Phi, psi and omega in degrees: 000134185277129178298150180271089184253355184079001172254140180292133175282146177222142180246129176264124182244121185232166180147160188292154171313121174100353185291336177111028179302309183296327176295319171304317184288323172303315172303315184294321180295322179298340180243022185290340178053051171094349181289141184266110183255127166262143182241127166251114190255130176233002183279154184230137168077014178267211183305331182103153183240106178219192190295338176294339173302329186270355182311123178091352180286323180102123179309323183288342187249341189223147171211177175306328181288345179274003172244122180237123182252126179262101187257011185273001178126184182317129191285333179290342182262352181230042176304302181295323185283323189241304197291313184295316177301320184290324177292315180303308182297326179289320181294335186264000179292153173295316184262063182303151179289160171271335180209149179237128175249126186249110179265106183273161172299152171292345175270359182286134170280109186293334179300306182296331177292314180296324177297326181304334176292359170269358180303148185300327188288344188230344193296331174276354188243350188207148181221147181280106177296322183179155175250122177252125177257119176268129183243137173277096179300326180297309180299308181304319172306337179260011175089009184250165176260337181219158177297319179235089179290335168304315173302324177290327176290324176290333176288323181296314187292330184278349187263100183292335184279346191289126184244016179220147185241041183294143179290162183299321186296325181282329173299315183293324175300311180298328177295317184290317184295327185274351191283143165261345183204128185251125172260115175282079186285157184063027179300334184286349186270353179232167180281159185296325179292322174300321181294317177303320185291314178304317183298311177299324177296312180295324188296344180285341178246024180234158177290153178298141176088358178282137187278144167245128182233120174278126175227163173237144184050033174063024181284093174207133190277170181298325179298339177265321187276323182272151178086025174288341187039053181286326188048053187305329189287341177256012182239030186286341175292341182263002182236033185298136179285168181306315185293323176292323180286340180248027177075022170253142183243036175306142174062029178274099184245026189268345184261095180241158174217161186209147170212166182254133182239146187241087174303163179292171171264175179056047182276154171277126187299305183302319186284325176290329182280334171292318182295306183309312179300314174304316182290324175301308185296313186294328190246011174060041182284132174283318185215149175214117176210151187155210179213148179230156176269123182248133182303134174077358176262132175280353181240162170280148182260108172291125180244131179225115184235132174237109188064213183289344181278122189239126168253145177213144180203153169278119185266324180203154174294146166290138179292151187296320182264021184252130177280131183290130184210170176226142185214123181228138172267132175249133183231135176193177175288156182303142180110006175302139177275081185305317179307310182290333180292303180311317183298319185284318180282334183261003185286000000 
């Protein structure tokens, strides 16, 4: 059972292409017992995600809107651009999900994704219930990381957003180190004594207390996978990646800060957006969002920026009894020059 913390639990499912993640998710949905499960899918070239994935989940608790496919590349490399905005949209829906399941690309480093749950926008509204790593037991028993390692390498070559070149053995190590549960999938394809050897081999790279479950065809129910209550995002010191264990800090996105700035009212739209764009670039701001008062406009201007890309639109008229104002949230990694940013945006 999931603890009632007021935050939506999320399960991260990782593993190489072909390990069986999508099949695991299909079985999870078929045994969800009325839970409204939202899916964020980042895998490419696997079984595929379509309406059949929701089969057995029930029309009353699942809909097409509950599946979000992130196709812009490795999820750990597009946290600010794709993952955080997607999570925010799910959390702000009127019909919020009961549980969120995230299927990562097999090339994703799980640690930075889990750390992203500490972003100011989502950290008080969602928690990582558990990290599940799906392993192709038959492949590992033969000394491989995946059934078709050439397909994994092709996936790597096709991902233009990928900004890390970790060898497959390091990626596999990271998937194991971050896990709360290891699913030894395709266990029926090897002899029981070989399966025991595979488990002993993998236990060298996992934390004490991590569960190992042997499964065939990804057949394991939601009652097993959900409700682990791991709060993994606050336990990252015990889940260090290969690079962190060897003195490197690549993909470290857990140290964030945010503050609110209040630009002047009656601003010129083009001039303000130009200033905002320059400020974002000059100070490495990750997100900028809020609304501003534009001179001569009867409605407030909503501003949403992800990195240097800024979207803006008028969302609603100012109310007659409402004081026209401007307010923006600035989010970035620790060390932002708050005074300089305020000076630029509030000038």
